[in-house]
C-alpha positions as CSV (number, residue, x, y, z in Angstrom):
1,L,-101.2,-245.9,-162.1
2,I,-98.2,-243.7,-163.0
3,D,-95.7,-243.2,-160.2
4,G,-93.8,-240.0,-159.5
5,K,-94.8,-236.7,-161.2
6,P,-97.0,-237.9,-164.1
7,W,-97.4,-234.5,-165.8
8,S,-93.7,-233.8,-165.9
9,D,-92.5,-237.4,-166.4
10,H,-95.2,-238.5,-168.8
11,Y,-96.6,-235.3,-170.2
12,D,-97.9,-236.6,-173.6
13,L,-99.5,-239.7,-172.1
14,C,-101.2,-237.7,-169.3
15,L,-102.5,-235.2,-171.8
16,Q,-104.1,-237.8,-174.0
17,L,-105.5,-239.7,-171.0
18,H,-107.1,-236.5,-169.6
19,H,-108.6,-235.5,-173.0
20,S,-110.0,-239.0,-173.5
21,Y,-111.4,-239.3,-170.0
22,A,-113.0,-235.9,-170.3
23,E,-114.7,-236.9,-173.5
24,A,-115.9,-240.2,-172.0
25,T,-117.4,-238.6,-168.9
26,Y,-119.1,-236.0,-171.1
27,C,-120.7,-238.8,-173.2
28,L,-121.9,-240.5,-170.0
29,G,-123.3,-237.3,-168.7
30,K,-121.0,-237.1,-165.7
31,F,-120.3,-233.4,-166.1
32,D,-119.0,-232.8,-162.6
33,E,-116.3,-235.4,-163.1
34,M,-115.6,-234.0,-166.6
35,N,-115.1,-230.5,-165.2
36,K,-112.5,-231.8,-162.6
37,V,-110.6,-233.5,-165.4
38,V,-110.8,-230.4,-167.7
39,V,-109.6,-228.1,-164.9
40,N,-106.7,-230.4,-164.2
41,T,-105.8,-230.3,-167.9
42,F,-105.9,-226.5,-168.1
43,E,-103.7,-226.2,-165.0
44,N,-101.0,-228.6,-166.4
45,A,-101.1,-228.1,-170.2
46,R,-98.1,-226.2,-171.6
47,C,-99.8,-224.2,-174.3
48,F,-103.2,-223.3,-175.8
49,D,-102.9,-226.0,-178.5
50,D,-102.6,-228.7,-175.8
51,K,-105.7,-227.4,-174.1
52,L,-107.8,-227.2,-177.3
53,R,-109.3,-230.7,-177.2
54,S,-110.5,-230.2,-173.7
55,Y,-111.9,-226.7,-174.5
56,I,-114.0,-228.3,-177.2
57,T,-115.3,-230.9,-174.7
58,L,-116.1,-228.1,-172.3
59,V,-118.0,-226.2,-174.9
60,R,-120.1,-229.3,-175.7
61,A,-120.9,-229.7,-172.0
62,H,-122.0,-226.1,-171.7
63,G,-124.4,-226.7,-174.5
64,Q,-126.3,-229.4,-172.5
65,N,-128.7,-226.7,-171.1
66,K,-127.0,-223.3,-171.5
67,S,-126.3,-222.7,-175.2
68,P,-125.6,-218.9,-174.7
69,E,-122.7,-219.8,-172.3
70,A,-121.5,-222.5,-174.8
71,L,-121.5,-219.8,-177.6
72,K,-119.6,-217.3,-175.4
73,A,-116.9,-219.9,-174.5
74,G,-116.7,-221.3,-178.1
75,L,-116.4,-217.9,-179.7
76,H,-113.5,-217.1,-177.4
77,V,-111.7,-220.3,-178.5
78,L,-112.5,-219.5,-182.2
79,A,-110.8,-216.1,-181.8
80,E,-107.7,-217.9,-180.3
81,L,-107.7,-220.1,-183.4
82,G,-107.7,-217.1,-185.7
83,E,-111.3,-217.2,-186.7
84,P,-113.1,-214.4,-184.7
85,I,-116.8,-214.0,-185.3
86,E,-118.6,-210.9,-184.0
87,I,-122.1,-209.6,-184.7
88,S,-122.2,-206.0,-185.7
89,S,-124.8,-203.4,-184.7
90,D,-126.4,-204.0,-188.1
91,P,-126.8,-207.8,-188.3
92,K,-128.8,-207.8,-191.5
93,S,-126.1,-205.9,-193.4
94,M,-123.5,-208.2,-191.9
95,F,-125.5,-211.2,-193.0
96,M,-125.7,-209.9,-196.6
97,A,-122.0,-209.0,-196.6
98,E,-120.9,-212.5,-195.4
99,F,-123.4,-214.1,-197.8
100,L,-122.1,-212.2,-200.8
101,K,-118.5,-212.9,-199.8
102,T,-119.3,-216.6,-199.6
103,K,-121.2,-216.6,-202.9
104,Q,-118.3,-214.8,-204.6
105,M,-115.9,-217.4,-203.4
106,L,-118.1,-220.1,-204.8
107,D,-118.9,-218.4,-208.1
108,G,-117.4,-220.3,-211.0
109,K,-116.6,-223.4,-209.0
110,T,-118.3,-226.7,-210.0
111,D,-119.0,-229.5,-207.6
112,D,-116.0,-231.3,-209.0
113,D,-113.8,-228.3,-208.4
114,I,-114.9,-228.2,-204.8
115,S,-114.8,-231.9,-204.1
116,T,-111.3,-232.3,-205.5
117,M,-109.8,-229.5,-203.5
118,K,-106.8,-230.3,-201.3
119,K,-107.3,-231.7,-197.8
120,M,-107.1,-229.2,-195.0
121,D,-103.7,-229.6,-193.4
122,N,-103.6,-226.7,-190.9
123,D,-104.4,-228.1,-187.5
124,K,-105.8,-224.9,-186.1
125,K,-108.2,-224.5,-189.1
126,I,-109.3,-228.1,-188.7
127,A,-110.0,-227.5,-185.0
128,A,-111.8,-224.2,-185.9
129,V,-114.1,-226.0,-188.4
130,E,-114.8,-228.7,-185.9
131,L,-115.7,-226.2,-183.2
132,M,-117.9,-224.2,-185.6
133,N,-119.9,-227.4,-186.3
134,I,-120.6,-227.6,-182.6
135,L,-121.4,-223.9,-182.2
136,A,-123.7,-223.8,-185.2
137,L,-126.1,-226.1,-183.3
138,Y,-126.2,-223.8,-180.2
139,A,-126.6,-220.7,-182.4
140,Y,-129.5,-222.3,-184.3
141,L,-131.2,-222.9,-180.9
142,S,-130.5,-219.5,-179.3
143,D,-129.0,-216.9,-181.6
144,Q,-130.4,-216.9,-185.1
145,K,-128.3,-213.9,-186.0
146,L,-125.1,-215.7,-185.3
147,Y,-126.1,-219.0,-186.9
148,P,-125.6,-218.0,-190.6
149,L,-122.4,-216.2,-189.8
150,I,-120.9,-219.5,-188.5
151,I,-122.1,-221.4,-191.5
152,F,-120.6,-218.8,-193.9
153,R,-117.3,-219.0,-192.0
154,I,-117.1,-222.8,-192.3
155,V,-117.6,-222.6,-196.1
156,Q,-115.1,-219.7,-196.4
157,T,-112.5,-221.5,-194.3
158,S,-112.9,-224.7,-196.3
159,L,-112.6,-222.9,-199.6
160,S,-109.5,-221.0,-198.4
161,H,-107.6,-223.8,-196.5
162,G,-108.9,-227.0,-198.0
163,L,-111.5,-229.6,-197.0
164,C,-111.9,-231.7,-193.9
165,P,-114.8,-234.1,-192.9
166,D,-116.5,-231.3,-191.0
167,S,-116.6,-229.2,-194.1
168,A,-119.6,-231.3,-195.3
169,F,-121.8,-229.9,-192.6
170,G,-120.9,-226.4,-193.7
171,F,-121.9,-226.9,-197.3
172,A,-125.1,-228.7,-196.4
173,S,-126.0,-225.8,-194.0
174,Y,-125.2,-223.3,-196.7
175,G,-127.7,-225.1,-198.8
176,G,-130.2,-224.9,-195.9
177,L,-129.8,-221.1,-195.8
178,L,-130.4,-220.9,-199.6
179,S,-133.6,-222.8,-199.3
180,C,-135.0,-221.1,-196.2
181,V,-133.9,-217.5,-196.6
182,F,-133.7,-217.2,-200.4
183,H,-136.0,-220.0,-201.6
184,D,-133.2,-221.1,-203.9
185,I,-134.2,-224.7,-204.0
186,K,-132.0,-225.7,-206.9
187,G,-129.0,-224.3,-205.1
188,A,-130.0,-225.9,-201.8
189,F,-130.3,-229.3,-203.5
190,R,-126.9,-228.8,-205.2
191,F,-125.0,-228.1,-201.9
192,G,-127.0,-230.8,-200.0
193,H,-125.8,-233.4,-202.5
194,L,-122.3,-232.0,-202.6
195,S,-122.1,-232.5,-198.8
196,L,-123.2,-236.1,-199.2
197,H,-120.4,-236.6,-201.7
198,L,-117.9,-235.2,-199.3
199,L,-119.1,-237.6,-196.6
200,E,-118.3,-240.5,-199.0
201,K,-114.9,-239.0,-200.0
202,F,-113.8,-238.7,-196.3
203,E,-115.7,-241.9,-195.2
204,A,-116.9,-239.7,-192.4
205,K,-119.6,-241.8,-190.8
206,E,-119.3,-239.6,-187.7
207,C,-120.6,-236.6,-189.7
208,V,-123.5,-238.3,-191.5
209,G,-126.1,-237.4,-188.8
210,R,-125.1,-233.8,-188.9
211,V,-125.5,-233.5,-192.6
212,Y,-128.8,-235.5,-192.5
213,L,-130.1,-233.1,-189.8
214,V,-129.7,-230.2,-192.2
215,M,-130.8,-232.1,-195.3
216,Y,-134.0,-233.5,-193.8
217,S,-134.8,-230.5,-191.6
218,L,-134.0,-227.5,-193.8
219,I,-133.8,-228.7,-197.4
220,N,-135.9,-231.8,-198.0
221,G,-139.2,-230.1,-197.0
222,W,-139.0,-228.0,-200.1
223,I,-138.4,-231.0,-202.3
224,E,-140.6,-233.8,-201.2
225,S,-143.3,-234.7,-198.6
226,H,-142.5,-233.7,-195.0
227,S,-143.1,-237.3,-193.9
228,A,-140.3,-238.5,-196.2
229,S,-137.8,-236.9,-193.8
230,L,-139.0,-238.9,-190.7
231,E,-137.0,-242.1,-191.4
232,P,-133.7,-240.4,-192.3
233,L,-133.9,-238.3,-189.0
234,Q,-134.4,-241.5,-187.0
235,F,-131.4,-243.1,-188.9
236,A,-129.3,-239.9,-188.1
237,Y,-130.2,-240.1,-184.4
238,A,-129.0,-243.8,-184.2
239,N,-125.9,-243.1,-186.3
240,Q,-124.7,-240.2,-184.1
241,M,-125.5,-242.1,-180.9
242,R,-123.2,-244.9,-182.1
243,C,-120.5,-242.4,-182.9
244,G,-120.7,-240.7,-179.5
245,D,-122.0,-237.4,-181.0
246,I,-124.7,-237.1,-178.4
247,Q,-125.8,-233.5,-179.1
248,Y,-126.4,-234.0,-182.8
249,A,-128.0,-237.3,-182.1
250,L,-130.4,-235.6,-179.7
251,M,-131.0,-232.7,-182.1
252,N,-132.1,-235.2,-184.7
253,A,-134.4,-236.8,-182.2
254,R,-135.8,-233.3,-181.3
255,Q,-136.4,-232.6,-185.0
256,Y,-138.0,-236.0,-185.5
257,C,-140.5,-235.4,-182.7
258,T,-141.3,-231.9,-184.0
259,L,-141.8,-233.2,-187.5
260,L,-144.1,-236.0,-186.4
261,Y,-146.4,-233.4,-184.8
262,Y,-146.4,-231.2,-187.9
263,C,-147.0,-234.1,-190.2
264,G,-150.3,-234.8,-188.5
265,V,-149.3,-238.2,-187.2
266,E,-151.8,-239.6,-184.7
267,L,-151.4,-237.7,-181.5
268,S,-150.8,-240.7,-179.2
269,I,-147.8,-241.7,-181.3
270,V,-146.4,-238.1,-181.2
271,E,-146.9,-238.0,-177.4
272,K,-145.1,-241.3,-176.9
273,A,-142.2,-240.3,-179.2
274,C,-141.7,-237.0,-177.3
275,K,-141.8,-238.8,-174.0
276,D,-139.5,-241.7,-175.0
277,Y,-136.9,-239.5,-176.6
278,G,-137.2,-237.0,-173.8
279,Q,-136.2,-239.7,-171.3
280,V,-133.1,-240.4,-173.4
281,M,-132.3,-236.7,-173.4
282,M,-132.6,-236.5,-169.6
283,E,-130.6,-239.7,-169.1
284,H,-127.7,-237.9,-171.0
285,K,-128.5,-234.7,-168.9
286,H,-129.2,-232.7,-172.0
287,E,-132.1,-230.7,-170.5
288,L,-132.2,-228.1,-173.3
289,F,-133.2,-230.6,-176.0
290,Y,-135.7,-232.2,-173.6
291,K,-137.4,-228.8,-173.1
292,Y,-137.9,-228.5,-176.9
293,T,-140.0,-231.6,-176.9
294,L,-142.3,-230.4,-174.2
295,P,-144.5,-228.0,-176.1
296,Y,-145.3,-230.7,-178.7
297,R,-145.9,-233.4,-176.1
298,Q,-148.2,-231.1,-174.0
299,A,-150.1,-229.8,-177.1
300,S,-150.7,-233.5,-178.0
301,L,-151.9,-234.2,-174.5
302,N,-154.2,-231.2,-174.6
303,L,-155.8,-232.2,-177.8
304,M,-156.2,-235.8,-176.6
305,G,-158.1,-234.4,-173.6
306,R,-155.4,-235.0,-170.9
307,S,-155.2,-231.5,-169.5
308,K,-157.5,-229.1,-167.6
309,D,-157.4,-226.3,-170.1
310,P,-156.8,-227.3,-173.7
311,M,-155.5,-223.8,-174.6
312,R,-152.8,-223.7,-172.0
313,L,-149.6,-225.8,-172.2
314,T,-149.8,-226.9,-168.6
315,G,-150.3,-230.4,-167.5
316,E,-148.5,-233.7,-167.3
317,A,-145.5,-232.7,-169.5
318,M,-144.9,-229.0,-168.6
319,N,-146.0,-225.8,-166.9
320,Q,-146.5,-223.1,-169.5
321,D,-145.6,-220.1,-167.4
322,A,-142.7,-221.7,-165.6
323,L,-141.1,-222.9,-168.8
324,I,-141.5,-219.6,-170.5
325,L,-139.9,-217.8,-167.6
326,E,-137.0,-220.3,-167.5
327,A,-136.5,-220.0,-171.2
328,M,-136.5,-216.2,-171.2
329,D,-134.1,-216.2,-168.2
330,Q,-131.7,-218.4,-170.2
331,K,-132.3,-216.4,-173.4
332,E,-133.6,-219.4,-175.2
333,M,-135.9,-217.3,-177.4
334,T,-136.4,-220.1,-180.0
335,L,-138.1,-222.2,-177.2
336,V,-140.2,-219.2,-176.2
337,S,-141.4,-218.8,-179.7
338,A,-142.2,-222.5,-180.1
339,I,-144.3,-222.4,-176.9
340,Y,-146.3,-219.4,-177.9
341,H,-146.8,-220.7,-181.5
342,Q,-148.4,-223.9,-180.1
343,C,-150.5,-221.8,-177.8
344,S,-151.8,-219.7,-180.7
345,W,-152.6,-222.9,-182.7
346,L,-154.5,-224.4,-179.8
347,A,-156.4,-221.2,-179.1
348,Y,-157.4,-221.0,-182.8
349,I,-158.5,-224.6,-182.9
350,F,-160.7,-224.0,-179.8
351,S,-162.0,-220.7,-181.3
352,D,-160.5,-218.1,-179.0
353,Y,-159.2,-215.9,-181.7
354,K,-158.2,-212.9,-179.5
355,L,-156.1,-215.2,-177.3
356,A,-154.6,-216.8,-180.4
357,F,-153.4,-213.4,-181.7
358,E,-152.1,-212.4,-178.3
359,M,-150.0,-215.6,-178.4
360,I,-148.8,-214.8,-181.9
361,E,-147.6,-211.4,-180.8
362,K,-145.8,-212.7,-177.8
363,G,-144.1,-215.3,-180.0
364,N,-142.7,-212.8,-182.4
365,V,-139.4,-212.7,-180.5
366,I,-137.0,-214.1,-183.2
367,D,-136.3,-214.2,-186.9
368,T,-137.8,-217.4,-188.2
369,S,-136.3,-217.1,-191.7
370,T,-133.9,-220.0,-191.0
371,Y,-136.6,-222.3,-189.7
372,P,-137.6,-225.6,-191.5
373,A,-140.2,-225.4,-194.2
374,F,-142.8,-227.1,-192.0
375,M,-142.4,-224.5,-189.3
376,I,-142.1,-221.4,-191.5
377,S,-145.3,-222.3,-193.2
378,S,-147.0,-223.1,-189.9
379,Y,-146.3,-219.6,-188.5
380,A,-147.7,-217.9,-191.6
381,F,-150.7,-220.3,-191.8
382,V,-151.8,-219.8,-188.2
383,E,-151.3,-216.0,-188.3
384,G,-153.4,-216.0,-191.5
385,L,-156.2,-218.1,-190.1
386,V,-156.4,-216.0,-186.9
387,S,-156.3,-212.7,-188.8
388,L,-159.1,-213.8,-191.1
389,A,-161.2,-215.0,-188.1
390,L,-160.7,-211.7,-186.4
391,A,-161.5,-209.8,-189.5
392,R,-164.9,-211.5,-189.7
393,E,-165.5,-210.7,-186.0
394,T,-164.4,-207.1,-185.9
395,K,-164.7,-205.9,-189.5
396,E,-161.4,-204.1,-189.0
397,A,-159.1,-203.6,-192.1
398,T,-155.9,-204.2,-190.1
399,W,-156.7,-207.9,-189.9
400,E,-157.3,-208.2,-193.6
401,T,-153.8,-206.6,-194.2
402,L,-152.2,-209.2,-192.0
403,A,-154.1,-212.0,-193.6
404,S,-153.1,-210.8,-197.1
405,K,-149.4,-210.9,-196.1
406,A,-149.8,-214.5,-194.8
407,I,-151.6,-215.5,-198.0
408,D,-148.8,-214.0,-200.1
409,K,-146.2,-216.0,-198.1
410,M,-148.1,-219.2,-198.5
411,A,-148.5,-218.7,-202.2
412,I,-144.7,-218.6,-202.5
413,Y,-144.4,-221.8,-200.5
414,A,-147.1,-223.6,-202.5
415,S,-145.5,-222.6,-205.8
416,I,-142.3,-224.4,-204.6
417,L,-144.0,-227.7,-203.5
418,P,-147.8,-227.9,-203.7
419,S,-148.0,-231.3,-201.9
420,N,-146.7,-229.7,-198.6
421,F,-148.3,-226.3,-198.8
422,Q,-151.2,-226.0,-201.3
423,H,-153.9,-227.1,-198.9
424,K,-152.8,-224.3,-196.5
425,L,-153.0,-221.8,-199.3
426,L,-156.4,-223.0,-200.4
427,L,-157.8,-222.8,-196.9
428,L,-156.5,-219.3,-196.4
429,Q,-158.0,-218.3,-199.7
430,A,-161.3,-219.9,-198.8
431,E,-161.5,-217.9,-195.6
432,S,-160.6,-214.8,-197.6
433,F,-163.4,-215.4,-200.1
434,F,-165.8,-216.1,-197.2
435,L,-164.8,-212.7,-195.7
436,S,-165.3,-210.8,-199.0
437,G,-168.7,-212.5,-199.6
438,D,-167.6,-214.4,-202.7
439,T,-169.6,-217.5,-201.7
440,V,-169.0,-219.5,-204.9
441,N,-165.2,-219.3,-204.7
442,A,-165.3,-219.8,-200.9
443,S,-167.2,-223.0,-201.3
444,K,-164.9,-224.3,-204.0
445,H,-161.7,-223.4,-202.1
446,F,-163.0,-225.1,-198.9
447,D,-163.6,-228.3,-200.8
448,D,-160.3,-228.0,-202.6
449,A,-158.5,-227.5,-199.3
450,I,-160.2,-230.5,-197.8
451,K,-159.2,-232.7,-200.8
452,A,-155.6,-231.5,-200.9
453,A,-155.1,-232.0,-197.2
454,G,-156.5,-235.5,-197.4
455,E,-154.5,-236.5,-200.4
456,N,-151.3,-235.4,-198.7
457,N,-152.1,-236.9,-195.3
458,F,-152.4,-233.7,-193.3
459,I,-155.4,-235.0,-191.2
460,Q,-155.1,-232.1,-188.7
461,H,-155.5,-229.5,-191.4
462,Q,-158.3,-231.5,-193.1
463,A,-160.2,-231.6,-189.8
464,V,-159.9,-227.8,-189.5
465,A,-160.9,-227.3,-193.2
466,Y,-164.0,-229.4,-192.7
467,E,-165.0,-227.4,-189.6
468,R,-164.4,-224.1,-191.3
469,A,-166.4,-225.2,-194.3
470,G,-169.3,-226.2,-191.9
471,I,-169.2,-222.7,-190.3
472,F,-169.3,-221.1,-193.8
473,H,-172.2,-223.2,-195.0
474,L,-174.1,-222.6,-191.8
475,S,-173.7,-218.8,-192.2
476,E,-175.2,-219.2,-195.7
477,G,-178.2,-220.9,-194.2
478,N,-177.5,-224.3,-195.6
479,T,-177.9,-226.4,-192.4
480,S,-178.1,-229.7,-194.2
481,L,-174.7,-229.3,-195.9
482,A,-173.2,-227.6,-192.9
483,S,-174.1,-230.6,-190.7
484,Q,-172.3,-232.9,-193.2
485,Y,-169.1,-230.9,-192.9
486,Y,-169.3,-230.8,-189.1
487,G,-169.7,-234.5,-189.1
488,Q,-166.7,-235.0,-191.3
489,A,-164.7,-232.6,-189.1
490,H,-165.6,-234.7,-186.0
491,V,-164.5,-237.9,-187.8
492,A,-161.2,-236.3,-188.8
493,Y,-160.4,-234.9,-185.4
494,L,-161.0,-238.4,-183.9
495,K,-158.7,-239.9,-186.6
496,W,-156.0,-237.4,-185.6
497,G,-156.5,-238.4,-182.0
498,A,-157.8,-235.0,-180.9
499,Y,-160.6,-236.3,-178.7
500,C,-160.9,-233.1,-176.7
501,K,-161.5,-231.1,-179.8
502,A,-163.9,-233.7,-181.2
503,D,-165.9,-233.6,-177.9
504,Q,-165.9,-229.8,-178.0
505,L,-167.2,-229.9,-181.6
506,R,-169.9,-232.4,-180.6
507,L,-171.1,-230.4,-177.5
508,H,-171.1,-227.1,-179.3
509,C,-172.5,-228.3,-182.6
510,P,-175.4,-226.0,-183.7
511,F,-177.5,-228.9,-184.7
């Protein structure tokens, strides 16, 4: 619509139009069109600062299905903004050094001291914090060593240069690291609520879903029931969609689907949620988030009896081998770990303990210390159950050692919030007593595990506890009592929607 030479005659207007059009086409999932506009901007912009807004849009677009590429591009831009982040050859030492630096900067500062700090007025620092908000998501998905370094840098930059709306996400994520890595629940709660206060201060509705993602994925699971986080995650998804923050919206949807599964919600509901949100993800051409829903959807389908082999994640939703190869090729090791973890859980449920441990070993490809509570505990729980089952089969001490480590981890989790973890600890302890021949304590702990799982609505774990109690009593020659537990297990599996497992239990029942 502009005659003549638009870039030379109307530079500022052209620049703003190109930035806005690139952002609009990104939100609509028209990435080819977006790339053309971004390239045009880069060719005509007069300096790096004028290219910055389009660089951020480009980084977002890379993250649709290639988070390593998004990280590479984003880290380059961060360096140009004066905030270089590099991982050393000793990432653990670097983590502790950056953590201690951040902690030292925070020491002595009250919540009021932080919340009343000056507003950030350096445009490059504001852009750097905005970009780090975006990169944190990709690092969480594909580079767990980089993720905490980004979070520490957001907090450090905010403390050094003042606060901006995106600072809230940094403080919330710092709280998430305190809870997951250090089990400092009081500190996590403090920084989570500080981030909510900062949202109010800046009236930053566009950042609410980002903070909620951290609060209700990484912090809240150590404070109240896992199921209490489901509604806030749905709200965060809807809020970010309204604000055009598609990636964080879809990440909230991904967490919602995952948490539904781990909460023991009836499997047909989980499967439908994964399918419906997955369609939204594909409509926006965010294939990476879509892939993360697939293991939980296929696991649900398997348990419901809608696959040929209940222990392989191959069927209507995905092909196990193909998705693993694709994820490994794209260095999405978090996805690889999620697939193998679900395979190990299914193999355990269907009593193939050697396969279950093989899947556990293959899934040990990343550091899970920054995972949500419901996932951290699940990894320890499944490894403990599998190790105890193999210890009974093989009589090898190696399995007892692995089981003991899992029990120790679960004891820590249960001491923090019994309602989410105590039933898992009790079941592991019951199996341990069963292994050692302490029948009195084994019987008591099986019953306590069943009761605790039921009281806290973990029907899937209650079903497993009933079945394992049946196996225990059968081994003790008490067929009458064993049949009662097997019957209750069958009922619980049906209630969960695991019809395939219920049928297997019925067909292979020793009575």
